[in-house]
C-alpha positions as a LaTeX table, in Angstrom:
\begin{tabular}{lrrr}
\hline
Residue & $x$ (\AA) & $y$ (\AA) & $z$ (\AA) \\
\hline
Met1 & $-0.03$ & $-0.14$ & 0.16 \\
Lys2 & 1.36 & 3.63 & $-0.88$ \\
Leu3 & 0.81 & 6.23 & 1.81 \\
Leu4 & 1.12 & 10.07 & 0.83 \\
Tyr5 & 1.29 & 12.84 & 3.23 \\
Phe6 & 0.87 & 16.39 & 2.18 \\
Ala7 & 1.78 & 19.87 & 4.00 \\
Trp8 & 2.29 & 19.84 & 7.78 \\
Ile9 & 1.03 & 16.41 & 7.90 \\
Arg10 & 4.32 & 15.37 & 5.78 \\
Glu11 & 6.28 & 17.72 & 7.83 \\
Lys12 & 5.26 & 16.17 & 11.26 \\
Ile13 & 5.96 & 12.63 & 9.95 \\
Gly14 & 9.15 & 13.71 & 8.28 \\
Lys15 & 8.30 & 12.08 & 4.77 \\
Ala16 & 6.12 & 12.73 & 2.00 \\
Glu17 & 5.33 & 8.88 & 0.89 \\
Glu18 & 6.01 & 5.33 & 2.07 \\
Glu19 & 5.08 & 1.92 & 1.08 \\
Ile20 & 3.65 & $-0.46$ & 3.80 \\
Val21 & 2.11 & $-3.81$ & 4.01 \\
Leu22 & $-1.30$ & $-3.61$ & 5.27 \\
Pro23 & $-1.29$ & $-4.96$ & 8.65 \\
Ala24 & $-3.51$ & $-7.95$ & 9.66 \\
Gly25 & $-6.72$ & $-6.77$ & 11.11 \\
Val26 & $-6.54$ & $-3.12$ & 9.60 \\
Thr27 & $-9.45$ & $-3.07$ & 7.35 \\
Thr28 & $-10.66$ & 0.86 & 7.34 \\
Val29 & $-9.15$ & 4.14 & 6.80 \\
Ser30 & $-9.89$ & 4.73 & 10.70 \\
Gly31 & $-7.97$ & 1.38 & 11.47 \\
Leu32 & $-4.99$ & 2.27 & 9.53 \\
Ile33 & $-4.79$ & 5.95 & 11.14 \\
Asp34 & $-4.79$ & 3.87 & 14.59 \\
Trp35 & $-2.13$ & 1.72 & 13.44 \\
Leu36 & $-0.01$ & 4.52 & 12.10 \\
Thr37 & $-0.25$ & 6.87 & 15.44 \\
Ala38 & 1.03 & 3.67 & 17.53 \\
Arg39 & 4.27 & 3.44 & 15.16 \\
Ala40 & 5.97 & 6.80 & 16.45 \\
Pro41 & 5.45 & 10.14 & 17.75 \\
Gly42 & 5.58 & 12.09 & 14.43 \\
Tyr43 & 2.43 & 10.01 & 13.21 \\
Ala44 & 0.55 & 10.58 & 16.59 \\
Ala45 & 1.18 & 14.32 & 16.16 \\
Ala46 & $-0.04$ & 14.34 & 12.48 \\
Phe47 & $-3.06$ & 12.64 & 13.42 \\
Ala48 & $-3.87$ & 13.98 & 16.80 \\
Asp49 & $-6.93$ & 15.96 & 15.54 \\
Arg50 & $-8.01$ & 13.58 & 12.99 \\
Asp51 & $-11.27$ & 15.49 & 12.56 \\
Ile52 & $-9.42$ & 18.04 & 10.30 \\
Val53 & $-7.23$ & 15.70 & 8.36 \\
Arg54 & $-8.63$ & 14.71 & 5.00 \\
Thr55 & $-8.06$ & 11.22 & 3.19 \\
Ala56 & $-8.46$ & 10.10 & $-0.32$ \\
Val57 & $-8.29$ & 6.48 & $-1.50$ \\
Asn58 & $-7.29$ & 6.03 & $-5.11$ \\
Met59 & $-7.90$ & 9.84 & $-5.57$ \\
Glu60 & $-11.53$ & 10.02 & $-4.00$ \\
Tyr61 & $-12.28$ & 11.45 & $-0.78$ \\
Val62 & $-13.46$ & 8.93 & 1.92 \\
Arg63 & $-14.54$ & 8.81 & 5.32 \\
Gly64 & $-12.85$ & 6.94 & 8.45 \\
Glu65 & $-15.19$ & 3.58 & 7.66 \\
His66 & $-13.97$ & 3.34 & 3.95 \\
Pro67 & $-12.52$ & $-0.24$ & 3.34 \\
Leu68 & $-9.00$ & $-0.56$ & 2.54 \\
Ser69 & $-7.13$ & $-3.26$ & 0.38 \\
Glu70 & $-3.37$ & $-3.68$ & $-0.12$ \\
Ser71 & $-3.52$ & $-2.30$ & $-3.84$ \\
Asp72 & $-4.80$ & 1.23 & $-2.65$ \\
Glu73 & $-3.10$ & 4.35 & $-2.47$ \\
Val74 & $-4.00$ & 6.49 & 0.46 \\
Ala75 & $-3.43$ & 10.30 & 0.61 \\
Phe76 & $-3.54$ & 12.29 & 3.88 \\
Phe77 & $-3.85$ & 16.12 & 3.83 \\
Pro78 & $-5.32$ & 19.04 & 5.57 \\
Pro79 & $-8.33$ & 20.74 & 4.61 \\
Val80 & $-7.62$ & 22.98 & 1.51 \\
Thr81 & $-9.25$ & 26.37 & 1.00 \\
Gly82 & $-9.34$ & 28.50 & $-2.10$ \\
Gly83 & $-9.42$ & 32.12 & $-3.01$ \\
\hline
\end{tabular}
């Protein structure tokens, strides 16, 4: 699974992307975030207020209950505003 991190999420985690093997028992976006926050303090800081973190799976916005598969690309980013 490919994970992409943008803006301040990338800064807190310390990388723009990574490849992982989807852990056994992790079946949703929320489960993935739970697993990531347990990995290291940078992940915990990035997802401390998960209500403001936006997620896209295969370039489509999704919610926490969205199911995941090993071939997915998951992107995490802050809310975007325009002007």
